[in-house]
N, C-alpha and C positions, 0 to 999 in steps of 0.2 A: 504494499499500499504506500510506503514511504516513497518507493521508487517512481510509482505512478503520480504521486503528488510532485516530485522533482520534474518529471517529464511535462506535466501541465504546466508547472511554474516556468520552465524553460521556454515553452511555447508562448506564454504571455509576455515574457521578458523580450522576446524577439519580435514582437508586433510592430515596434517603432522603426526597425531597421528597413531601409529601402530594399535591400535584397529579400526582405521577408515577404515582400508583395507576392511573388510567384510561389513561394512555399506556402504562404496562407492560402492562395488558390487551390493549391494541391491539398492542404489539410481540409478546406471546406468541401472539396469534392470526395475526399477520402472519408471524412467524418460526418458529413451532412445527413446522410440517412440515419446514422447512429443517434445524432443529436435530436433529430426529429422524432425518432422512435422512444429513445431512452429518457429524453428531457423534454417530452411533450408537456405543455402546460407551464413550463418554467418561463417566467418573463425575462428576456434579455436585459442586461445591464446589471451593473454592480457586482459583476464576476459570478453571477448565478448559474450561467451555462457552464463556465469553467468548473465551478464547484459540482455541479451535476456530473460532469464527465470524470471528475476525480473520484467521486463516490461511486460511480458505475464503471471505473476503469476495466474491470474484469469482464464486463459484459460488452465492451466495445469490439467492433469487428477487427479481424486481423489486419485488414488494410488500414484502418485508422490508427491501430497501435503502431504499425509500421511506419505510417507518416509521421506520427508523433516522435517516434525514435529517431527517424532520419532528421527531422527538425532539431532535436536535441543534439544529435552528432554535429550537425553543422553550426549549431550555437557554440559548441565547445571547441571548434577548430578556429574560431575568430580570436 
């Protein structure tokens, strides 16, 4: 669970970087269905979607988890 929190935190920290735009599009594509399914009814804003993803990390699709890990790896190489 701690690892999943780190992955989500790394995702959030990278949102401001200009190179993150393409990565963010990839994440939206990879994780969009998961967010719509697992976090349905969660009002966006205030970190609520991110918190939902952290809480339901084990239920995320393999593609979403892979995209989050790729994002984390790229963040670590900077």
